[in-house]
VOMAR-95328 format. One record per residue (C-alpha): residue number from 1; x, y, z. Coordinates in steps of 0.25 Angstrom, whole numbers. Layout:
# VOMAR-95328
<node pos="NUM" px="X" py="Y" pz="Z"/>
...
END
This chain:
# VOMAR-95328
<node pos="1" px="-24" py="-114" pz="-224"/>
<node pos="2" px="-22" py="-103" pz="-216"/>
<node pos="3" px="-9" py="-95" pz="-216"/>
<node pos="4" px="0" py="-96" pz="-204"/>
<node pos="5" px="0" py="-84" pz="-194"/>
<node pos="6" px="12" py="-76" pz="-191"/>
<node pos="7" px="16" py="-84" pz="-179"/>
<node pos="8" px="14" py="-97" pz="-185"/>
<node pos="9" px="24" py="-93" pz="-197"/>
<node pos="10" px="34" py="-87" pz="-186"/>
<node pos="11" px="34" py="-100" pz="-180"/>
<node pos="12" px="35" py="-108" pz="-192"/>
<node pos="13" px="48" py="-101" pz="-195"/>
<node pos="14" px="53" py="-101" pz="-180"/>
<node pos="15" px="53" py="-85" pz="-179"/>
<node pos="16" px="41" py="-83" pz="-171"/>
<node pos="17" px="50" py="-78" pz="-159"/>
<node pos="18" px="54" py="-67" pz="-169"/>
<node pos="19" px="43" py="-55" pz="-167"/>
<node pos="20" px="44" py="-51" pz="-182"/>
<node pos="21" px="40" py="-65" pz="-187"/>
<node pos="22" px="25" py="-63" pz="-183"/>
<node pos="23" px="24" py="-48" pz="-186"/>
<node pos="24" px="17" py="-45" pz="-199"/>
<node pos="25" px="25" py="-38" pz="-210"/>
<node pos="26" px="38" py="-40" pz="-202"/>
<node pos="27" px="50" py="-44" pz="-210"/>
<node pos="28" px="51" py="-57" pz="-203"/>
<node pos="29" px="36" py="-60" pz="-206"/>
<node pos="30" px="38" py="-57" pz="-220"/>
<node pos="31" px="50" py="-67" pz="-222"/>
<node pos="32" px="41" py="-78" pz="-215"/>
<node pos="33" px="30" py="-76" pz="-224"/>
<node pos="34" px="39" py="-77" pz="-236"/>
<node pos="35" px="45" py="-90" pz="-231"/>
<node pos="36" px="31" py="-95" pz="-228"/>
<node pos="37" px="27" py="-92" pz="-242"/>
<node pos="38" px="39" py="-99" pz="-248"/>
<node pos="39" px="44" py="-86" pz="-254"/>
<node pos="40" px="60" py="-83" pz="-254"/>
<node pos="41" px="66" py="-72" pz="-244"/>
<node pos="42" px="73" py="-60" pz="-250"/>
<node pos="43" px="88" py="-58" pz="-246"/>
<node pos="44" px="83" py="-48" pz="-236"/>
<node pos="45" px="74" py="-58" pz="-230"/>
<node pos="46" px="85" py="-68" pz="-228"/>
<node pos="47" px="94" py="-58" pz="-222"/>
<node pos="48" px="83" py="-55" pz="-212"/>
<node pos="49" px="82" py="-69" pz="-208"/>
<node pos="50" px="97" py="-70" pz="-205"/>
<node pos="51" px="96" py="-57" pz="-198"/>
<node pos="52" px="86" py="-62" pz="-189"/>
<node pos="53" px="94" py="-75" pz="-187"/>
<node pos="54" px="84" py="-84" pz="-193"/>
<node pos="55" px="95" py="-93" pz="-200"/>
<node pos="56" px="85" py="-105" pz="-202"/>
<node pos="57" px="74" py="-96" pz="-207"/>
<node pos="58" px="83" py="-90" pz="-217"/>
<node pos="59" px="88" py="-104" pz="-221"/>
<node pos="60" px="74" py="-109" pz="-223"/>
<node pos="61" px="71" py="-96" pz="-232"/>
<node pos="62" px="83" py="-99" pz="-240"/>
<node pos="63" px="78" py="-115" pz="-242"/>
<node pos="64" px="91" py="-120" pz="-236"/>
<node pos="65" px="84" py="-128" pz="-225"/>
<node pos="66" px="71" py="-135" pz="-223"/>
<node pos="67" px="59" py="-130" pz="-214"/>
<node pos="68" px="62" py="-143" pz="-205"/>
<node pos="69" px="77" py="-139" pz="-205"/>
<node pos="70" px="73" py="-124" pz="-202"/>
<node pos="71" px="64" py="-128" pz="-191"/>
<node pos="72" px="75" py="-134" pz="-182"/>
<node pos="73" px="85" py="-123" pz="-185"/>
<node pos="74" px="74" py="-111" pz="-183"/>
<node pos="75" px="69" py="-117" pz="-170"/>
<node pos="76" px="83" py="-117" pz="-164"/>
<node pos="77" px="85" py="-103" pz="-169"/>
<node pos="78" px="73" py="-99" pz="-163"/>
<node pos="79" px="75" py="-105" pz="-150"/>
<node pos="80" px="89" py="-98" pz="-150"/>
<node pos="81" px="82" py="-85" pz="-153"/>
<node pos="82" px="72" py="-87" pz="-142"/>
<node pos="83" px="82" py="-90" pz="-132"/>
<node pos="84" px="90" py="-78" pz="-136"/>
<node pos="85" px="77" py="-69" pz="-135"/>
<node pos="86" px="75" py="-75" pz="-121"/>
<node pos="87" px="89" py="-72" pz="-116"/>
<node pos="88" px="88" py="-58" pz="-121"/>
<node pos="89" px="74" py="-56" pz="-114"/>
<node pos="90" px="80" py="-61" pz="-101"/>
<node pos="91" px="92" py="-52" pz="-103"/>
<node pos="92" px="83" py="-41" pz="-105"/>
<node pos="93" px="74" py="-44" pz="-93"/>
<node pos="94" px="87" py="-45" pz="-84"/>
<node pos="95" px="91" py="-33" pz="-89"/>
<node pos="96" px="78" py="-26" pz="-85"/>
<node pos="97" px="78" py="-32" pz="-72"/>
<node pos="98" px="93" py="-27" pz="-69"/>
<node pos="99" px="89" py="-13" pz="-74"/>
<node pos="100" px="76" py="-13" pz="-65"/>
<node pos="101" px="85" py="-17" pz="-53"/>
<node pos="102" px="94" py="-7" pz="-56"/>
<node pos="103" px="84" py="3" pz="-56"/>
<node pos="104" px="77" py="-1" pz="-44"/>
<node pos="105" px="91" py="-1" pz="-37"/>
<node pos="106" px="93" py="13" pz="-42"/>
<node pos="107" px="79" py="17" pz="-37"/>
<node pos="108" px="81" py="11" pz="-24"/>
<node pos="109" px="94" py="18" pz="-21"/>
<node pos="110" px="87" py="31" pz="-26"/>
<node pos="111" px="76" py="28" pz="-16"/>
<node pos="112" px="85" py="25" pz="-5"/>
<node pos="113" px="93" py="37" pz="-7"/>
<node pos="114" px="80" py="45" pz="-7"/>
<node pos="115" px="75" py="39" pz="5"/>
<node pos="116" px="87" py="44" pz="12"/>
<node pos="117" px="83" py="57" pz="9"/>
<node pos="118" px="79" py="65" pz="22"/>
<node pos="119" px="67" py="71" pz="15"/>
<node pos="120" px="62" py="58" pz="10"/>
<node pos="121" px="63" py="52" pz="24"/>
<node pos="122" px="56" py="64" pz="30"/>
<node pos="123" px="45" py="62" pz="19"/>
<node pos="124" px="43" py="48" pz="21"/>
<node pos="125" px="41" py="49" pz="36"/>
<node pos="126" px="32" py="60" pz="35"/>
<node pos="127" px="23" py="52" pz="25"/>
<node pos="128" px="23" py="41" pz="34"/>
<node pos="129" px="20" py="48" pz="46"/>
<node pos="130" px="7" py="55" pz="39"/>
<node pos="131" px="3" py="41" pz="34"/>
<node pos="132" px="4" py="37" pz="48"/>
<node pos="133" px="-7" py="47" pz="52"/>
<node pos="134" px="-15" py="46" pz="39"/>
<node pos="135" px="-12" py="60" pz="35"/>
<node pos="136" px="-13" py="58" pz="20"/>
<node pos="137" px="-17" py="72" pz="15"/>
<node pos="138" px="-7" py="82" pz="9"/>
<node pos="139" px="-1" py="91" pz="20"/>
<node pos="140" px="0" py="105" pz="18"/>
<node pos="141" px="14" py="110" pz="18"/>
<node pos="142" px="12" py="120" pz="30"/>
<node pos="143" px="7" py="109" pz="38"/>
<node pos="144" px="17" py="98" pz="35"/>
<node pos="145" px="27" py="102" pz="45"/>
<node pos="146" px="18" py="103" pz="57"/>
<node pos="147" px="10" py="90" pz="53"/>
<node pos="148" px="22" py="81" pz="52"/>
<node pos="149" px="28" py="86" pz="65"/>
<node pos="150" px="15" py="83" pz="73"/>
<node pos="151" px="15" py="69" pz="66"/>
<node pos="152" px="29" py="66" pz="69"/>
<node pos="153" px="27" py="70" pz="83"/>
<node pos="154" px="14" py="62" pz="86"/>
<node pos="155" px="20" py="50" pz="78"/>
<node pos="156" px="32" py="51" pz="87"/>
<node pos="157" px="23" py="50" pz="100"/>
<node pos="158" px="22" py="65" pz="104"/>
<node pos="159" px="9" py="71" pz="108"/>
<node pos="160" px="4" py="83" pz="99"/>
<node pos="161" px="4" py="97" pz="105"/>
<node pos="162" px="-9" py="105" pz="106"/>
<node pos="163" px="-5" py="113" pz="94"/>
<node pos="164" px="-3" py="101" pz="86"/>
<node pos="165" px="-16" py="96" pz="89"/>
<node pos="166" px="-23" py="110" pz="86"/>
<node pos="167" px="-15" py="110" pz="73"/>
<node pos="168" px="-20" py="97" pz="69"/>
<node pos="169" px="-34" py="100" pz="72"/>
<node pos="170" px="-34" py="113" pz="65"/>
<node pos="171" px="-25" py="116" pz="53"/>
<node pos="172" px="-19" py="102" pz="52"/>
<node pos="173" px="-32" py="95" pz="54"/>
<node pos="174" px="-32" py="89" pz="40"/>
<node pos="175" px="-20" py="80" pz="44"/>
<node pos="176" px="-26" py="76" pz="57"/>
<node pos="177" px="-30" py="62" pz="52"/>
<node pos="178" px="-38" py="52" pz="60"/>
<node pos="179" px="-25" py="44" pz="62"/>
<node pos="180" px="-18" py="56" pz="66"/>
<node pos="181" px="-28" py="60" pz="76"/>
<node pos="182" px="-29" py="46" pz="82"/>
<node pos="183" px="-13" py="46" pz="83"/>
<node pos="184" px="-14" py="59" pz="91"/>
<node pos="185" px="-25" py="55" pz="100"/>
<node pos="186" px="-18" py="42" pz="103"/>
<node pos="187" px="-6" py="49" pz="107"/>
<node pos="188" px="-14" py="59" pz="116"/>
<node pos="189" px="-21" py="47" pz="122"/>
<node pos="190" px="-8" py="40" pz="126"/>
<node pos="191" px="-2" py="53" pz="132"/>
<node pos="192" px="-14" py="56" pz="141"/>
<node pos="193" px="-15" py="41" pz="144"/>
<node pos="194" px="-1" py="41" pz="148"/>
<node pos="195" px="-4" py="54" pz="157"/>
<node pos="196" px="-16" py="47" pz="163"/>
<node pos="197" px="-7" py="35" pz="168"/>
<node pos="198" px="4" py="45" pz="172"/>
<node pos="199" px="-5" py="55" pz="180"/>
<node pos="200" px="-18" py="47" pz="183"/>
<node pos="201" px="-25" py="60" pz="179"/>
<node pos="202" px="-39" py="55" pz="173"/>
<node pos="203" px="-40" py="68" pz="163"/>
<node pos="204" px="-28" py="61" pz="156"/>
<node pos="205" px="-36" py="48" pz="154"/>
<node pos="206" px="-48" py="56" pz="149"/>
<node pos="207" px="-39" py="63" pz="139"/>
<node pos="208" px="-32" py="50" pz="135"/>
<node pos="209" px="-46" py="43" pz="132"/>
<node pos="210" px="-51" py="55" pz="124"/>
<node pos="211" px="-38" py="53" pz="115"/>
<node pos="212" px="-40" py="38" pz="115"/>
<node pos="213" px="-54" py="39" pz="109"/>
<node pos="214" px="-49" py="48" pz="98"/>
<node pos="215" px="-39" py="38" pz="94"/>
<node pos="216" px="-49" py="26" pz="94"/>
<node pos="217" px="-44" py="21" pz="107"/>
<node pos="218" px="-56" py="21" pz="116"/>
<node pos="219" px="-54" py="8" pz="123"/>
<node pos="220" px="-41" py="15" pz="128"/>
<node pos="221" px="-48" py="26" pz="133"/>
<node pos="222" px="-58" py="18" pz="140"/>
<node pos="223" px="-48" py="10" pz="147"/>
<node pos="224" px="-41" py="23" pz="151"/>
<node pos="225" px="-54" py="29" pz="156"/>
<node pos="226" px="-58" py="17" pz="164"/>
<node pos="227" px="-44" py="17" pz="171"/>
<node pos="228" px="-47" py="31" pz="178"/>
<node pos="229" px="-49" py="29" pz="193"/>
<node pos="230" px="-62" py="33" pz="198"/>
<node pos="231" px="-55" py="40" pz="209"/>
<node pos="232" px="-48" py="50" pz="200"/>
<node pos="233" px="-61" py="53" pz="193"/>
<node pos="234" px="-66" py="64" pz="203"/>
<node pos="235" px="-70" py="77" pz="195"/>
<node pos="236" px="-83" py="77" pz="188"/>
<node pos="237" px="-76" py="83" pz="175"/>
<node pos="238" px="-66" py="72" pz="175"/>
<node pos="239" px="-76" py="61" pz="176"/>
<node pos="240" px="-85" py="67" pz="166"/>
<node pos="241" px="-73" py="67" pz="156"/>
<node pos="242" px="-69" py="53" pz="158"/>
<node pos="243" px="-84" py="49" pz="157"/>
<node pos="244" px="-85" py="57" pz="144"/>
<node pos="245" px="-73" py="51" pz="138"/>
<node pos="246" px="-76" py="37" pz="143"/>
<node pos="247" px="-89" py="39" pz="137"/>
<node pos="248" px="-84" py="42" pz="124"/>
<node pos="249" px="-74" py="30" pz="124"/>
<node pos="250" px="-86" py="22" pz="127"/>
<node pos="251" px="-93" py="28" pz="115"/>
<node pos="252" px="-81" py="25" pz="107"/>
<node pos="253" px="-81" py="10" pz="111"/>
<node pos="254" px="-96" py="9" pz="108"/>
<node pos="255" px="-101" py="8" pz="122"/>
<node pos="256" px="-111" py="19" pz="120"/>
<node pos="257" px="-119" py="16" pz="133"/>
<node pos="258" px="-107" py="17" pz="141"/>
<node pos="259" px="-103" py="31" pz="134"/>
<node pos="260" px="-117" py="36" pz="137"/>
<node pos="261" px="-115" py="33" pz="152"/>
<node pos="262" px="-101" py="40" pz="152"/>
<node pos="263" px="-107" py="52" pz="145"/>
<node pos="264" px="-119" py="53" pz="155"/>
<node pos="265" px="-108" py="52" pz="167"/>
<node pos="266" px="-100" py="63" pz="161"/>
<node pos="267" px="-112" py="72" pz="158"/>
<node pos="268" px="-117" py="70" pz="173"/>
<node pos="269" px="-102" py="74" pz="178"/>
<node pos="270" px="-101" py="86" pz="168"/>
<node pos="271" px="-115" py="91" pz="163"/>
<node pos="272" px="-109" py="103" pz="157"/>
<node pos="273" px="-99" py="96" pz="150"/>
<node pos="274" px="-102" py="94" pz="135"/>
<node pos="275" px="-94" py="82" pz="132"/>
<node pos="276" px="-102" py="72" pz="139"/>
<node pos="277" px="-114" py="77" pz="131"/>
<node pos="278" px="-107" py="75" pz="118"/>
<node pos="279" px="-103" py="61" pz="122"/>
<node pos="280" px="-118" py="58" pz="127"/>
<node pos="281" px="-123" py="64" pz="113"/>
<node pos="282" px="-113" py="55" pz="105"/>
<node pos="283" px="-116" py="42" pz="113"/>
<node pos="284" px="-132" py="45" pz="111"/>
<node pos="285" px="-130" py="47" pz="96"/>
<node pos="286" px="-123" py="34" pz="95"/>
<node pos="287" px="-133" py="27" pz="103"/>
<node pos="288" px="-144" py="32" pz="94"/>
<node pos="289" px="-150" py="42" pz="105"/>
<node pos="290" px="-149" py="54" pz="95"/>
<node pos="291" px="-158" py="63" pz="102"/>
<node pos="292" px="-151" py="61" pz="115"/>
<node pos="293" px="-138" py="63" pz="108"/>
<node pos="294" px="-142" py="76" pz="102"/>
<node pos="295" px="-146" py="81" pz="116"/>
<node pos="296" px="-133" py="78" pz="122"/>
<node pos="297" px="-126" py="85" pz="110"/>
<node pos="298" px="-134" py="97" pz="113"/>
<node pos="299" px="-130" py="97" pz="128"/>
<node pos="300" px="-116" py="96" pz="123"/>
<node pos="301" px="-118" py="107" pz="114"/>
<node pos="302" px="-124" py="116" pz="126"/>
<node pos="303" px="-111" py="111" pz="135"/>
<node pos="304" px="-101" py="116" pz="124"/>
<node pos="305" px="-100" py="105" pz="114"/>
<node pos="306" px="-97" py="111" pz="100"/>
<node pos="307" px="-107" py="108" pz="88"/>
<node pos="308" px="-95" py="103" pz="80"/>
<node pos="309" px="-91" py="94" pz="91"/>
<node pos="310" px="-106" py="88" pz="92"/>
<node pos="311" px="-106" py="86" pz="77"/>
<node pos="312" px="-92" py="79" pz="77"/>
<node pos="313" px="-98" py="70" pz="87"/>
<node pos="314" px="-110" py="67" pz="78"/>
<node pos="315" px="-101" py="66" pz="66"/>
<node pos="316" px="-93" py="55" pz="73"/>
<node pos="317" px="-105" py="47" pz="77"/>
<node pos="318" px="-112" py="48" pz="63"/>
<node pos="319" px="-98" py="43" pz="57"/>
<node pos="320" px="-98" py="31" pz="66"/>
<node pos="321" px="-113" py="27" pz="65"/>
<node pos="322" px="-118" py="16" pz="56"/>
<node pos="323" px="-127" py="20" pz="45"/>
<node pos="324" px="-140" py="19" pz="52"/>
<node pos="325" px="-136" py="28" pz="64"/>
<node pos="326" px="-129" py="37" pz="54"/>
<node pos="327" px="-143" py="40" pz="48"/>
<node pos="328" px="-150" py="40" pz="61"/>
<node pos="329" px="-140" py="51" pz="66"/>
<node pos="330" px="-140" py="59" pz="53"/>
<node pos="331" px="-155" py="59" pz="53"/>
<node pos="332" px="-156" py="64" pz="68"/>
<node pos="333" px="-145" py="75" pz="66"/>
<node pos="334" px="-151" py="80" pz="53"/>
<node pos="335" px="-166" py="81" pz="59"/>
<node pos="336" px="-161" py="87" pz="72"/>
<node pos="337" px="-153" py="98" pz="65"/>
<node pos="338" px="-151" py="97" pz="50"/>
<node pos="339" px="-143" py="110" pz="49"/>
<node pos="340" px="-133" py="107" pz="60"/>
<node pos="341" px="-131" py="92" pz="56"/>
<node pos="342" px="-131" py="95" pz="41"/>
<node pos="343" px="-117" py="89" pz="41"/>
<node pos="344" px="-122" py="75" pz="44"/>
<node pos="345" px="-127" py="74" pz="30"/>
<node pos="346" px="-112" py="76" pz="25"/>
<node pos="347" px="-107" py="63" pz="33"/>
<node pos="348" px="-108" py="49" pz="28"/>
<node pos="349" px="-108" py="36" pz="36"/>
<node pos="350" px="-97" py="27" pz="36"/>
<node pos="351" px="-93" py="14" pz="44"/>
<node pos="352" px="-83" py="17" pz="55"/>
<node pos="353" px="-69" py="9" pz="52"/>
<node pos="354" px="-63" py="10" pz="66"/>
<node pos="355" px="-68" py="-4" pz="71"/>
<node pos="356" px="-62" py="-8" pz="84"/>
<node pos="357" px="-59" py="7" pz="87"/>
<node pos="358" px="-65" py="17" pz="94"/>
<node pos="359" px="-72" py="28" pz="88"/>
<node pos="360" px="-66" py="42" pz="88"/>
<node pos="361" px="-78" py="50" pz="95"/>
<node pos="362" px="-77" py="64" pz="101"/>
<node pos="363" px="-85" py="60" pz="113"/>
END
């Protein structure tokens, strides 16, 4: 017959709740094995059982009671031990909970005190302001004060000065995030739209519309431009500016044929102005008329458009093109001038994530 395992022996003697009862070579385990063998215990063994409070087991070991009598008494002793252990465990748990609560209260008080610190308040506000405009990169110490001053003024509803804009486009360009730029253009658009309502000067509507486009509000630009009375569109330069801007708006809204018509009107009005030419170049590229588009860009360059601005136009078109058109434009440009357009190979196509919004394009 197989020998009982450690747990079975401990249960037999109603001491399985005591950890030492199932640990080999422990003192209690040795006593249990002697009892199981029927061997007498030493005086130290009896003393140890009394020390553990195992009165019934000590009596059984002395032969003073039968196992049947031992079972009843030992079970009661074990139940009492388990009850005491449970109470102690609950008391310890309550003590830990109380200590944790006190610690949390101390930390909360310390945090509350810290949050009253003017430096903490300023730091928190600055952090929130930067997050609002998606400025996540590290700000150089010499730029911090100027940048935060600009952000606070813009966030407070003020327009930025020309010096502010110049700094953001040069020394502070790394901080001029897309969200920041859109907020700036939205503020400018609102200002010029307000000026147009106040003065009825069409140039204010043109300026407002240009800014509306750059903050993805092409529909607002369209509505504003169509509100200009025909009788106030007298000078050719003004009519050309309106047509060029409106053509860009139509391009943003995806109405390319309409954009083409506006660009043609603008070029007829001011044939020496490069702006209608760059618009017609961009629209023709988007329509797939690459040779015609390149001719218009050449005309724009002849009339003063910089190579950099034309390349920015083409980059924007590429970055908003689908995979097929991307490959077509890339192949066309590299075939036309592989040195000039070598930068195309470093761009990678991606899907636009601005659904439902106008695209930010320069023309």
